C-alpha positions, 0 to 999 in steps of 0.5 A: 739449825739445818732446815730443809724446806720443800716448796709445794707447787703453789709456791711457783704457780697457783692452780688454774693460774696462767703459766707465764714467767711473770706469774711464776716470778711473782709467786717465787718472790712471795715464797722467798720473802717467807723463807727469808724470815727464818734465814737468821741463825739457820742453814737453809736447803730448798727444794721445789716441785716442777710438775706444771713446768715440765708438762708445759715444756713437753708440750712446747717441745712436742710442737716442734716437729723437726726433732723428736721430743726431749725425754723427761729427764732432760726436761726436768733438768731444764726446769730445775735450772729455770726455777732454781734461777728464779729462787736464787735470784729472788732470795738474793733480793731478800736475804742479807747481801752477805749470803751465798746462794747456789743452785745445784742440778741433782741427779737422784738414783732410781731402780729401773725395775721399779714397778712404777714404770709400768703404772704411770701415776705422777701428774705433770703439766696443765689441767685439761677438760675431758675432751681436751685430754682425750684428744691429747692422749690420742695424738701423743700417746700420753696417759691421762688421768682425772685430777679433781674435775679436770684431767692431767698427763701422768708419768712414771714416779719411781722411788728415790734410792740414792743421790749422786753428787752428795759430796759437793752438796754437803760442801756447800752446806757446810760452808753456809751456802743457801742451797737450792737443789733436788728440783722437781724431785731431782733428775731421775737416773739409773745405773747399768751393770757397768756402772754407767748412769742414764736418765730415766723417763720419769718424775720423782715425787719431790717430797719423797726425794727431799726426805731422802736428801734431808736424811743424807745431809743430816738435817735438823728439821724437814719442812714440807711447805704446801697451801694448807696449814697441816694434814686434816682427817675428814678433809672438806667435811664438817667434822674435819680435824687438823693433826697437830702431832703424830708418830710416823706409823700412826700418821701412815695408818690413816692412809691419806690419798696418794694424789694429795697428802699421802706422799707428804705424810710418807715423806715426813714419816720416812725422815722421822723414822730414819733420823729421829728428828721432826718433819712438819707439813704446813703453810709456808706463811707459817714458817716462823711458827713451824720452826718454833714448833707452834704450827703445822702437822708435826710428825715426830717420834716424841709422841705415841698418840695423835693430837689435834688442834682445837 
């Protein structure tokens, strides 16, 4: 089975945890140990987020005043290399030694006329207090937005429309490589009227980009691994219910929040609609049962009604 796994940010860094290389390495090691449990008999393609890392790089970059700060597409490429390296190495230490693993920088096309460029919404970087956020916004000209009880920088998040370099990706997959790609939603790239490629000052949503990737490589299963065991209605309330099965349109109709479960539901629904195959949102610790169809919230065309876990 060809399985695409999108690792959530918590697989790299837990909320509020210091953003040290050591912490990220330990979290990646834990995530790779889970992924290795479904290696036998499957083809694995792994993507990952990079929000905290690209935000930290931007801060570090901005601290050096001798040169202008690098644009977000360049910082995104740097983080994709760094995180991909960690995942590749920890997987090498976990799966059988005969496994071949490759990390691929992935350019993903966006539309330069996407309205998202006029309305920054994607959180990147660490969390700040209100006072810190106001100071940083004034100093750097960044857009800051609430994130629960804290604040984070927000940047443009255009929709992914295509993937450059798909042929070499498919070659690696067809030759049974474990492929780490699409890091941070891929490197946002636009094409001018002469066919030339350019980086975009943006961050693409990792789950939406991975849904496109999973569709284009004809994946059998798309797994969105997060820090909860599924999508819940009335989350945090006494009457909360965890969705077991849902048709794509039924799941979209609930209108999950854009800052949390919304993009994951949209990504899962996009894949299910485009391919007729299943997408699952769930905890990485449940990966074996997710693959068996026994865990997570499964977005599928095989049902018309929504069912819940008891």
